[in-house]
PyMOL CGO cylinders between C-alpha atoms (Angstrom):
from pymol import cmd
from pymol.cgo import CYLINDER

trace = [
    CYLINDER, 26.40, -16.46, -4.18, 24.88, -13.78, -6.48, 0.3, 1, 1, 1, 1, 1, 1,
    CYLINDER, 24.88, -13.78, -6.48, 22.17, -11.70, -4.24, 0.3, 1, 1, 1, 1, 1, 1,
    CYLINDER, 22.17, -11.70, -4.24, 19.13, -10.79, -6.47, 0.3, 1, 1, 1, 1, 1, 1,
    CYLINDER, 19.13, -10.79, -6.47, 16.75, -8.62, -4.53, 0.3, 1, 1, 1, 1, 1, 1,
    CYLINDER, 16.75, -8.62, -4.53, 17.76, -9.74, -1.25, 0.3, 1, 1, 1, 1, 1, 1,
    CYLINDER, 17.76, -9.74, -1.25, 18.09, -13.29, -2.03, 0.3, 1, 1, 1, 1, 1, 1,
    CYLINDER, 18.09, -13.29, -2.03, 20.79, -15.71, -2.53, 0.3, 1, 1, 1, 1, 1, 1,
    CYLINDER, 20.79, -15.71, -2.53, 20.32, -17.51, -5.67, 0.3, 1, 1, 1, 1, 1, 1,
    CYLINDER, 20.32, -17.51, -5.67, 22.34, -20.90, -6.04, 0.3, 1, 1, 1, 1, 1, 1,
    CYLINDER, 22.34, -20.90, -6.04, 25.58, -20.03, -8.34, 0.3, 1, 1, 1, 1, 1, 1,
    CYLINDER, 25.58, -20.03, -8.34, 26.24, -23.54, -9.59, 0.3, 1, 1, 1, 1, 1, 1,
    CYLINDER, 26.24, -23.54, -9.59, 22.54, -23.94, -11.46, 0.3, 1, 1, 1, 1, 1, 1,
    CYLINDER, 22.54, -23.94, -11.46, 21.71, -22.51, -14.79, 0.3, 1, 1, 1, 1, 1, 1,
    CYLINDER, 21.71, -22.51, -14.79, 20.40, -19.09, -14.73, 0.3, 1, 1, 1, 1, 1, 1,
    CYLINDER, 20.40, -19.09, -14.73, 16.79, -19.80, -15.78, 0.3, 1, 1, 1, 1, 1, 1,
    CYLINDER, 16.79, -19.80, -15.78, 16.94, -22.56, -12.76, 0.3, 1, 1, 1, 1, 1, 1,
    CYLINDER, 16.94, -22.56, -12.76, 18.31, -20.10, -10.27, 0.3, 1, 1, 1, 1, 1, 1,
    CYLINDER, 18.31, -20.10, -10.27, 15.85, -17.50, -10.49, 0.3, 1, 1, 1, 1, 1, 1,
    CYLINDER, 15.85, -17.50, -10.49, 13.16, -19.34, -9.53, 0.3, 1, 1, 1, 1, 1, 1,
    CYLINDER, 13.16, -19.34, -9.53, 14.32, -19.69, -6.16, 0.3, 1, 1, 1, 1, 1, 1,
    CYLINDER, 14.32, -19.69, -6.16, 12.81, -16.20, -5.82, 0.3, 1, 1, 1, 1, 1, 1,
    CYLINDER, 12.81, -16.20, -5.82, 9.38, -16.34, -4.50, 0.3, 1, 1, 1, 1, 1, 1,
    CYLINDER, 9.38, -16.34, -4.50, 7.06, -15.51, -7.41, 0.3, 1, 1, 1, 1, 1, 1,
    CYLINDER, 7.06, -15.51, -7.41, 9.03, -16.08, -9.98, 0.3, 1, 1, 1, 1, 1, 1,
    CYLINDER, 9.03, -16.08, -9.98, 8.66, -19.42, -12.23, 0.3, 1, 1, 1, 1, 1, 1,
    CYLINDER, 8.66, -19.42, -12.23, 10.18, -20.67, -14.95, 0.3, 1, 1, 1, 1, 1, 1,
    CYLINDER, 10.18, -20.67, -14.95, 8.49, -18.66, -17.59, 0.3, 1, 1, 1, 1, 1, 1,
    CYLINDER, 8.49, -18.66, -17.59, 8.86, -15.51, -15.85, 0.3, 1, 1, 1, 1, 1, 1,
    CYLINDER, 8.86, -15.51, -15.85, 12.58, -16.32, -15.30, 0.3, 1, 1, 1, 1, 1, 1,
    CYLINDER, 12.58, -16.32, -15.30, 13.10, -17.15, -19.36, 0.3, 1, 1, 1, 1, 1, 1,
    CYLINDER, 13.10, -17.15, -19.36, 11.08, -13.49, -19.73, 0.3, 1, 1, 1, 1, 1, 1,
    CYLINDER, 11.08, -13.49, -19.73, 13.28, -11.81, -17.61, 0.3, 1, 1, 1, 1, 1, 1,
    CYLINDER, 13.28, -11.81, -17.61, 16.21, -13.41, -19.27, 0.3, 1, 1, 1, 1, 1, 1,
    CYLINDER, 16.21, -13.41, -19.27, 15.25, -12.73, -22.49, 0.3, 1, 1, 1, 1, 1, 1,
    CYLINDER, 15.25, -12.73, -22.49, 14.76, -8.88, -21.77, 0.3, 1, 1, 1, 1, 1, 1,
    CYLINDER, 14.76, -8.88, -21.77, 18.09, -8.58, -20.65, 0.3, 1, 1, 1, 1, 1, 1,
    CYLINDER, 18.09, -8.58, -20.65, 19.69, -10.79, -23.73, 0.3, 1, 1, 1, 1, 1, 1,
    CYLINDER, 19.69, -10.79, -23.73, 21.31, -12.75, -20.87, 0.3, 1, 1, 1, 1, 1, 1,
    CYLINDER, 21.31, -12.75, -20.87, 22.10, -16.52, -21.56, 0.3, 1, 1, 1, 1, 1, 1,
    CYLINDER, 22.10, -16.52, -21.56, 19.35, -19.09, -19.91, 0.3, 1, 1, 1, 1, 1, 1,
    CYLINDER, 19.35, -19.09, -19.91, 22.07, -21.65, -19.76, 0.3, 1, 1, 1, 1, 1, 1,
    CYLINDER, 22.07, -21.65, -19.76, 24.72, -19.60, -18.25, 0.3, 1, 1, 1, 1, 1, 1,
    CYLINDER, 24.72, -19.60, -18.25, 25.49, -20.56, -14.47, 0.3, 1, 1, 1, 1, 1, 1,
    CYLINDER, 25.49, -20.56, -14.47, 24.57, -17.90, -12.04, 0.3, 1, 1, 1, 1, 1, 1,
    CYLINDER, 24.57, -17.90, -12.04, 28.14, -17.79, -10.74, 0.3, 1, 1, 1, 1, 1, 1,
    CYLINDER, 28.14, -17.79, -10.74, 29.01, -15.97, -14.06, 0.3, 1, 1, 1, 1, 1, 1,
    CYLINDER, 29.01, -15.97, -14.06, 26.81, -12.95, -13.64, 0.3, 1, 1, 1, 1, 1, 1,
    CYLINDER, 26.81, -12.95, -13.64, 28.49, -9.75, -13.77, 0.3, 1, 1, 1, 1, 1, 1,
    CYLINDER, 28.49, -9.75, -13.77, 27.60, -6.94, -10.95, 0.3, 1, 1, 1, 1, 1, 1,
    CYLINDER, 27.60, -6.94, -10.95, 26.23, -5.31, -14.16, 0.3, 1, 1, 1, 1, 1, 1,
    CYLINDER, 26.23, -5.31, -14.16, 24.02, -8.13, -14.94, 0.3, 1, 1, 1, 1, 1, 1,
    CYLINDER, 24.02, -8.13, -14.94, 22.67, -8.50, -11.18, 0.3, 1, 1, 1, 1, 1, 1,
    CYLINDER, 22.67, -8.50, -11.18, 21.92, -5.02, -11.05, 0.3, 1, 1, 1, 1, 1, 1,
    CYLINDER, 21.92, -5.02, -11.05, 20.01, -5.41, -14.08, 0.3, 1, 1, 1, 1, 1, 1,
    CYLINDER, 20.01, -5.41, -14.08, 18.21, -7.93, -12.68, 0.3, 1, 1, 1, 1, 1, 1,
    CYLINDER, 18.21, -7.93, -12.68, 17.47, -6.10, -9.37, 0.3, 1, 1, 1, 1, 1, 1,
    CYLINDER, 17.47, -6.10, -9.37, 16.03, -3.02, -11.35, 0.3, 1, 1, 1, 1, 1, 1,
    CYLINDER, 16.03, -3.02, -11.35, 14.06, -5.34, -13.99, 0.3, 1, 1, 1, 1, 1, 1,
    CYLINDER, 14.06, -5.34, -13.99, 12.13, -7.17, -10.85, 0.3, 1, 1, 1, 1, 1, 1,
    CYLINDER, 12.13, -7.17, -10.85, 11.80, -3.92, -8.66, 0.3, 1, 1, 1, 1, 1, 1,
    CYLINDER, 11.80, -3.92, -8.66, 10.32, -1.90, -11.63, 0.3, 1, 1, 1, 1, 1, 1,
    CYLINDER, 10.32, -1.90, -11.63, 8.52, -4.03, -14.02, 0.3, 1, 1, 1, 1, 1, 1,
    CYLINDER, 8.52, -4.03, -14.02, 7.24, -7.09, -11.94, 0.3, 1, 1, 1, 1, 1, 1,
    CYLINDER, 7.24, -7.09, -11.94, 5.72, -7.54, -8.48, 0.3, 1, 1, 1, 1, 1, 1,
    CYLINDER, 5.72, -7.54, -8.48, 7.50, -10.20, -6.46, 0.3, 1, 1, 1, 1, 1, 1,
    CYLINDER, 7.50, -10.20, -6.46, 6.75, -11.30, -3.02, 0.3, 1, 1, 1, 1, 1, 1,
    CYLINDER, 6.75, -11.30, -3.02, 9.29, -10.22, -0.21, 0.3, 1, 1, 1, 1, 1, 1,
    CYLINDER, 9.29, -10.22, -0.21, 10.84, -7.41, -1.13, 0.3, 1, 1, 1, 1, 1, 1,
]
cmd.load_cgo(trace, "trace")
């Protein structure tokens, strides 16, 4: 399972749905983040590279206020 800001997101779900498992991230915010990072919202989370996870962590920590971090 990919670990984003300390939360294990489900790896068998589409990325736009997996990110909603992070407290404070809904479908709208998930799609906004995916668009900023030029990722495919339909890809499965287990296909994220280490670089993709690092970029997700970075954008969530700097640009968004997410509960639990």
